[in-house]
Steps between C-alpha positions, in 0.01 A plus 500: 500500500864427431718281714804622706728337238342701228526817710876445546538413131359837404725674763808320373423641163505842645832427664659444161494880471712516821797308356676802343519654852599197696824662626310779670252243622776290649645803679152579629461145634840519670401825668169340589691223678702755680177674606373174648822456689490861624158431654644200689799710604265768629319248718831385645602857569168583673521180718853571597436869581190413702674225693803713580314819579184399676582161653738409782824567314398866444635600840856416396490728188632850477312777323732484203437127472125556502533766227718270293250218527213735417685631196489146353127537440513799258807349328304179442197708379718698258641180349151356476369821333779507242429134410131565483544801270750324276293188440180701462655738245661229296192276498281786386754607239481150351122491527449846339745414225324172422167670488644756254642228281173306507299811410738574207487138392119505495489828310753375250295184445182705451679694233590178318167330512292496183190710443262204545594501870387856541177428317416259785619724783394823665751784530411574859556139601847490340589826673388341826733203446801721430426730805289340766590133461874573488465719807340212689792279405734758650418392853551133401849581390610760754312406816474127460864445408609723786276323747588147384875566499535724802236421764581124526856576611368742761270229628772235506759712680254637754333171559839332542605761751175460693529120504856530632387747767205292625355239265205411724387865527551546122294189411223608733479838328537380138285188511189689378660662193408218259138603555578803280506268194127437518377856422784551254394200290129591506534864419777441248255321272248780539766762425593327174144482383423861596826624343423339165148636494620843611757522227248397240254764618784756508581413141135552403498829688803629300337376179180701574716810592707475184193469277324782683790736443562395142124514414409810697357681201269214419393463861412868526334504161261221600457627852626179655711651779279354778517154351878509478527624859265223616708236327817645656325510843390137479856382408647722769288334764606153381865598520432644849333176621783276374761731648328493836498118495874512455539760773294287730709192443822694553376685802380190679841333495667749744231476769507120482878499553469762781249275680741212474787715622286614797425141596881424471580800723253378764671158490831668559381690805348183647807295439728773635296525818506128555870452422628817666707578185756783529374841391775521232376178345138619510599835336707321232215258424245778485722708269568195285131426461443863401778463237341181368159669467595717204664217292204271569259777403677569178545133412136438565417762238729342234234248405233778475732721292588205274134422446421859416800557274466171321165621353682789346783277377252270327343795314841623394624163380175446313613788279870411485411139404283626214700456181457737200318350207716687255867420563833591347684198362831421675689526168302798375690711248526877476289627213673758269305812394207417276568551131284291257161370594264397778302182441202338666488135390169325572485645852237380748433622852244497780508664839279209624382195316316718250709608200559872448718456192482216255742424205609869474761551235638824347833676427606851580800631296748729673429871452133442431179614670260218578153565650305237689129552513191314605211494732544502881624160616639400167850455646677817404667586834586129536727528200702765679505295822651213304760718321641628827478150653258597780361156391617223273296357209325170563564421131717612217787743530589870480831592342715817467744468210433127502572458875235347724428748782512218752871435428626850599546685821222714635711811511629479143144419376332784683770743388354452153167654592352829623146477635237763527156394625169675548534451880810713565702425807734755639705496820484748785814670390606794290415557134861434399525178703182363344618575145839334575355200677594265217843661461642588845768770500391640167637856431254785550538601132378158389210514743396837358534378148274206569246728661501730201434208258216395728354853498550519880769762526259795478285400795805387707648848459190636672528276810635659826837325481483400135674162454568478878135530593364204711182372321338321799372146547423348160558845347180635645628864477489468121212466261435183304655640183803624681559162665464329161754737336752422784444122433571563128811700590613210727466259214679731257797552736547130536560494122370147434489362143129403546233728649170352624206736532200344675203739431706784630238768441169317565460624857568867426278795437487660152761769567744263675450240228585757232830588676599146575403384148728777363785348700416152370470623139852644528626163609303319232567726210799709602854470387574214741222270365743287289702419799206426735268202469159576642206281601187690581182371664249738347168597655433774248561372148563856371837497677639205306358538145854547365651199677719268288269217604191458715439170676133435581430266791165339548438252786868436554581432131646704219192579292664730248830666425585782253502874453208733582393520138535125442292411805226745410476349155460144640195619695541262794580544873711814461243676286229414761718658777572799275132557425407475862736786582455730201132444419361505851 
């Protein structure tokens, strides 16, 4: 359990996001002060009207004087209402804007974190932090700031007016209010604990939901619908229980205050009877106590809201405080377009303590086709991950035209590469937007030209809206081969000097593979091959037999390097892989 000082430390960190809007906040505070004064003024008006209309002096008033005095009440209420609206609107504007900024800041930071962070996180939990946790903080910014800066002034002005009217009667009525702090303290701790647990269960719930939607085909294929529903039901019950604990804690605070207010009212009646206080004084005190009830009620919930929202703030700051493992150097240079050679120089790497690559060295001349082959787990995809700087080598260096990749900007480095993987990812957008994703604003003619080179134009023409056809979430309205051809077109349109193909046809059926392979062959052997440098992770060795060089990985090391014919003649690792495919 964290201390009060730690709670306020976390809250002050949230308030940093308020600074850009301090002018609006200052105006809201000023209006809040006026709101407190308007309450005190309303008490004075009511006391004066009552005394002049219903007590002894009423007999000397004319009808117009009575109407004039009565009109002071709605005037005071109008002023009070305007102040209430103004402060409430401005406070909530600041709160909503801060929440928006914080959500954008969190999303921006998630985009900049390295891939190792996502390897240790669940997508549903991250979604929960961006949506649910930030929403919880919203009340800490909007409601808490408003209550802390507005309600105390109402209390001070009203209490001052009551003390001036009859301090003994006011003290008698208000002496029990400190008792409200006891349940607030007790239930505040319970709220904090329940809020943290509830948000964690909510994150798990979203994670299960996200996986169930993404893996629906697998779930149905294995007949596991009931198991997934049961897992979701269990987590939903956990979220329900924690939410009800929070509801209980919040709901109990109001009755406790009402009980105390009732005891105070009883004291007022007893004192008024004994002291024979004037009716105008009694009405003014009663109305003042009624006005004090709402500020005390709201201020009593501030601690509960802080406890609840702090759990969300902690989870958000856990992500924001996480630093990317792959960073851009402050003095990073802009890399010019690749022209000469790509070099791996004794590169080593491990995702954990175990090495995936050890002492890997090879050179890829510009305009050449290099194939990377090896058994599963040999480190083929890791080479691509290091090239694009999803990760940094733990040893050695990778250079483009003699420049270490770690010394250049991310943008200029990744502009050098086009990537096509076996697990194609497309956005829920149109065909044209997906092809142009790496080159926003590309002319339609260029998009069509890229689609034709990827052998995608023909099937696109048959879609309902052709290039303007939405393809659904993850491109689910298209077949696997169609999705892969769009991914190839996307890489072609970007026009990078180096194209990375990571087993781009291994997950396709025979017909789709034939079409996609035709598109790849055009890239490999077409007229543009001398301008394009290609690295291909090959699952089927038949597709790379004409490569300029084939690099054979075995247990994270370069076992062999040469052409198809040379490697077969050596009769080592490559020949064994070749024989397994062609003599099976």
